[in-house]
C-alpha positions as CSV (number, residue, x, y, z in Angstrom):
1,M,-55.2,11.1,-13.5
2,I,-52.5,8.7,-14.7
3,T,-53.4,6.9,-17.9
4,R,-52.5,3.2,-18.4
5,H,-49.7,4.2,-20.9
6,R,-48.2,6.7,-18.5
7,F,-48.4,4.2,-15.6
8,A,-46.7,1.6,-17.8
9,G,-43.9,4.1,-18.6
10,L,-43.5,5.0,-15.1
11,L,-43.3,1.3,-14.1
12,L,-40.7,0.6,-16.7
13,S,-38.5,3.6,-15.6
14,T,-38.8,2.4,-12.0
15,L,-37.8,-1.1,-12.9
16,M,-34.7,0.1,-14.9
17,L,-33.7,2.4,-12.0
18,C,-34.0,-0.4,-9.5
19,S,-31.9,-2.6,-11.8
20,G,-29.2,-0.1,-11.9
21,V,-29.3,0.4,-8.1
22,A,-29.2,-3.4,-7.6
23,A,-26.2,-3.6,-9.9
24,A,-24.4,-0.9,-7.9
25,A,-25.3,-2.6,-4.7
26,Q,-23.4,-5.8,-5.8
27,T,-20.1,-3.9,-5.8
28,T,-17.8,-4.2,-2.9
29,G,-16.5,-1.4,-0.6
30,K,-16.5,2.3,-1.1
31,V,-16.3,4.2,-4.4
32,I,-12.7,4.1,-5.8
33,A,-11.8,7.6,-7.0
34,P,-8.3,7.8,-8.4
35,L,-6.5,11.0,-9.2
36,R,-6.3,11.7,-12.9
37,G,-4.2,14.4,-14.3
38,T,-0.9,15.6,-15.8
39,I,2.4,15.8,-14.1
40,D,3.9,19.3,-13.6
41,Q,6.9,18.6,-11.5
42,V,8.7,15.5,-10.1
43,T,11.3,15.1,-7.3
44,D,12.6,11.9,-5.7
45,S,9.9,12.1,-3.0
46,S,6.9,13.9,-4.6
47,L,4.8,14.7,-7.6
48,Q,3.0,17.9,-8.4
49,V,0.0,17.2,-10.6
50,T,-2.7,19.2,-12.3
51,D,-5.9,17.2,-12.1
52,R,-8.6,17.2,-14.7
53,K,-10.4,20.0,-12.8
54,G,-7.3,22.2,-13.1
55,E,-6.5,22.0,-9.4
56,K,-2.9,21.6,-8.3
57,V,-2.3,18.5,-6.2
58,S,0.9,17.4,-4.3
59,V,1.5,13.7,-3.8
60,K,4.3,12.0,-1.9
61,L,6.3,9.0,-3.4
62,N,8.0,6.4,-1.3
63,D,9.8,3.0,-1.9
64,Q,6.5,1.2,-2.1
65,T,5.0,3.3,-4.9
66,R,4.4,1.1,-8.0
67,V,4.6,2.5,-11.5
68,L,2.8,0.9,-14.4
69,S,3.3,1.7,-18.1
70,V,0.2,2.4,-20.2
71,S,0.4,2.0,-23.9
72,K,-2.2,2.0,-26.7
73,G,-3.7,-1.3,-27.5
74,T,-6.4,-2.9,-29.7
75,L,-9.3,-5.2,-29.3
76,D,-7.1,-8.0,-30.5
77,D,-5.1,-7.7,-27.2
78,I,-8.2,-9.0,-25.4
79,K,-7.8,-12.8,-25.5
80,P,-9.1,-15.8,-23.5
81,D,-7.2,-16.0,-20.2
82,S,-6.1,-12.4,-20.4
83,F,-6.2,-10.6,-17.1
84,I,-8.1,-7.3,-17.7
85,G,-9.7,-4.4,-15.9
86,T,-12.7,-2.5,-17.4
87,A,-14.6,0.6,-16.2
88,A,-18.1,-0.1,-17.3
89,V,-21.7,0.9,-16.9
90,P,-24.2,-1.6,-15.5
91,Q,-27.0,-2.5,-17.9
92,P,-30.7,-3.4,-16.9
93,D,-30.1,-7.0,-18.0
94,G,-27.2,-7.4,-15.5
95,T,-24.5,-7.2,-18.1
96,L,-21.8,-4.4,-18.2
97,K,-21.0,-2.0,-21.1
98,A,-17.4,-1.3,-21.2
99,L,-16.2,2.4,-21.2
100,E,-12.5,1.2,-21.6
101,V,-10.5,-1.9,-21.2
102,H,-6.9,-2.2,-19.9
103,V,-5.1,-5.5,-20.4
104,F,-2.5,-6.4,-17.8
105,A,0.8,-8.0,-18.6
106,A,1.0,-11.6,-17.3
107,S,3.4,-10.5,-14.5
108,L,0.6,-8.2,-13.3
109,R,-2.1,-10.8,-13.1
110,G,-4.3,-10.4,-10.0
111,T,-3.8,-6.6,-9.7
112,G,-7.0,-5.2,-8.2
113,E,-9.0,-8.4,-8.8
114,G,-12.7,-7.9,-8.0
115,H,-15.7,-5.8,-8.8
116,S,-16.0,-2.3,-7.2
117,A,-17.9,1.0,-7.4
118,W,-15.7,3.3,-9.5
119,E,-15.6,7.0,-10.2
120,S,-15.1,7.1,-14.0
121,A,-13.1,9.7,-15.9
122,D,-16.4,11.8,-16.5
123,G,-17.0,12.0,-12.7
124,K,-20.0,9.4,-12.8
125,V,-20.0,6.4,-10.5
126,D,-19.9,3.2,-12.6
127,T,-18.1,0.0,-11.9
128,M,-14.5,-1.4,-12.2
129,T,-14.1,-5.2,-12.8
130,N,-10.7,-6.8,-12.8
131,G,-10.6,-10.4,-13.6
132,T,-9.7,-13.2,-16.1
133,V,-11.3,-13.4,-19.5
134,G,-13.1,-16.7,-20.2
135,K,-15.5,-17.0,-23.1
136,L,-15.0,-14.4,-25.8
137,V,-17.3,-13.7,-28.8
138,K,-16.2,-11.4,-31.7
139,S,-19.1,-9.5,-33.1
140,K,-19.2,-5.7,-33.6
141,G,-16.7,-5.4,-30.7
142,R,-16.4,-8.2,-28.1
143,T,-18.6,-9.9,-25.7
144,L,-16.7,-11.6,-22.9
145,T,-17.0,-13.2,-19.5
146,V,-14.8,-12.0,-16.7
147,T,-14.2,-14.1,-13.7
148,Y,-12.9,-12.8,-10.4
149,G,-12.8,-15.2,-7.4
150,N,-15.9,-17.3,-7.7
151,Q,-18.0,-14.7,-9.4
152,Q,-18.4,-13.7,-13.1
153,K,-19.6,-10.8,-15.2
154,T,-20.6,-10.5,-18.8
155,V,-19.0,-7.5,-20.4
156,N,-19.9,-6.0,-23.8
157,V,-17.0,-4.1,-25.4
158,P,-18.0,-1.7,-28.2
159,E,-15.6,-1.4,-31.1
160,D,-14.9,2.2,-30.4
161,V,-13.9,2.1,-26.6
162,P,-10.2,2.7,-25.8
163,I,-8.1,-0.2,-25.2
164,V,-4.7,0.0,-23.5
165,T,-2.0,-2.4,-22.2
166,L,-0.4,-2.2,-18.7
167,D,3.2,-3.3,-18.2
168,P,5.6,-3.0,-15.2
169,G,7.1,0.5,-15.4
170,D,9.6,2.7,-13.5
171,R,9.9,6.3,-12.4
172,S,11.4,7.3,-15.7
173,L,7.8,7.5,-16.9
174,L,7.1,10.1,-14.2
175,K,8.0,13.3,-16.1
176,P,6.4,16.7,-16.7
177,G,3.6,16.4,-19.3
178,A,2.9,12.7,-18.6
179,H,-0.8,11.7,-18.1
180,I,-1.4,9.6,-15.0
181,V,-4.0,7.8,-13.0
182,L,-2.9,7.7,-9.4
183,F,-4.0,5.6,-6.5
184,S,-3.1,6.8,-3.0
185,A,-3.4,6.4,0.7
186,T,-3.1,8.8,3.6
187,D,-0.1,8.7,5.9
188,D,0.0,9.4,9.6
189,K,0.5,13.1,8.9
190,G,-2.6,13.3,6.8
191,E,-0.7,13.6,3.5
192,R,-1.4,11.8,0.3
193,V,1.0,9.1,-0.6
194,A,1.0,7.4,-4.0
195,T,0.6,3.6,-3.8
196,R,0.3,2.9,-7.6
197,I,0.6,5.1,-10.7
198,S,-0.4,4.2,-14.2
199,A,1.6,6.5,-16.4
200,G,1.0,7.0,-20.1
201,K,3.9,6.0,-22.4
202,D,4.7,8.1,-25.5
203,G,1.8,10.5,-24.8
204,T,-0.9,7.9,-24.1
205,V,-3.7,9.1,-21.9
206,P,-4.8,6.4,-19.5
207,P,-8.6,5.9,-20.1
208,M,-9.6,4.3,-16.9
């Protein structure tokens, strides 16, 4: 027999679960799952990478492969009108709790703009939101609105989450030992080709 207290607890759990499902349902497209790892070898046309599971992966490079430089940042790098990306966990009240924030250089504004399902570094499916910072409140971290297209999210950024800055880079960043987050597509031969690589500068590990 279910008591009133137990029923109330079950109802609350169900409502919280439904809120999480609803938040996930608002994302667009399939789950984005970038390759994260460390570069082992580099040639003019390919990378050999050890991913975070310890598996060896070969990825082709071409003239369209973009390289971004990732450097350590601070909360003060997040400003009104900054274009940012944030991997985050949907909360029951509809807001997002940031796991990390990456602040794009002005020349990179618009990169990946939108709100998508995202496989985070821990393997869980969370969200990625790329957009422009509007209102920003400083209080034990940051609370900010992020606008993408005609939509908007409220993001809470705890004080202890990693913050990085992203700038245009070049292939000199692609060297053995560099930590990367790599986005790719499959060519007509079924091989993985890098479309964009975020490479850590001076030992920085991209947190996204």
